[in-house]
C-alpha angles and dihedrals in degrees: 000000000000090000091053091049091048092050090048091052091047091050092048090049091051091051091049091050091049092048090057089064091062121096119198125200125187116206123172095329095319123116114216118188120190112197129187118224139162094279096046124271137343121205119208119193121190112195124167091342095309116118120206133181127203137170110220144146093206111068091184090069091053092048092048091047100048109020118081111245119248092209136020094236105035139119139204117225138154127272107181093174094069119094113241137173110273120252120237113235146081125322089251091054091047088054092048094048098042093090095040108037099079099075115187122175116212120198111215118209126168113247096244106112102086154124112245138192128180150146111272129192145150126270121203125214091262091055098256113143120214094352118103132120094264098019111064102154136182116242090234090072105129148186137201132192145184128206108185101161123061141149128197132208120192116226100182129067119278092233091067122097090222132048142218108207136190116202142171134190150167128237149127136266130192131192140193116193107192118210116233134212093039092293133139135206117246136167130240119176090347092304124118118235138168116229124223116248111272134192118330094317114136118190112225089190130013124161149123114243125200134177129194140189101224135208110190122190118188145169116217136191111205132185126184110245116192104301095342135037142254119220144176120202136187134174147107132286120206118201130198112203116243096176143343128188145152117239129188136161134187137165127247118212098202106066095011109235142123116255115207130183129186113184122186112230116216088169091080114098111256091220128052126189120186135182110225136188129180139176130190154138123243114326097347130073139160121229141195124199132187125191113236091190121056116252094235130049117255112291094001100094143351113307099253134148123212117244129183142183120192153122131279123209107200127207 
């Protein structure tokens, strides 16, 4: 009887000693047990009542396989600088877990939702900017835009500490192309011209305004950088014209009054398609855009393509 009791106590002691080698982690309702054995480590994951066992040296793969993702486009990677509660276990297990225990989920979203502002102008076929016969423009011509609706799809694996992303969105973009040399835009036979300065008329305002409903589609490479991220993005942005008109205003001396004209421009192409690239850190990026489709329809204005350089503020 004493022998049986002694064997029982020895067996219980062995089980207790073995249990001390186990490390249990709870993440989002999932129980993960890491257990040391002769061959290395076993990882047991209990999710929704289903128990699984795997032998692995990459805990990220186990987490990605069994733990429900918080986000559609996220990743799990190590952050050894963060302070975490220590694990209980052997020195060997502590060494094994040191690079894996600080789980940090990063949600990857393409930097597409934004407010933007930039300088916008026209480029001729020979590369001249703002300098064509009927398109002399000031270099303070500008644009601003807003992309409130976006959706991101991740192309690279979630175990990576970087991401390739594919994203699309919907937004709006508005332009003002200011005429230079005291000129204005006017229309003859449905063709856009710039008049030569005449008399003592001085134009207080003289520009072409356009507005587009935009549909950008981009591919982005993104890499976490300290507590933010660095990213490079390229894609196309299709625009559907909402309006286009010429506006100019000058003052008559006799009788004294302001003369204002606003002329709708059907000569502007109803569809725009631009190539765009951007690069940034965190919530700020710079962008360049080049129009793949001329601004005016064939034969109804100078053959020019819109170009722009500006800043995005992402949200």
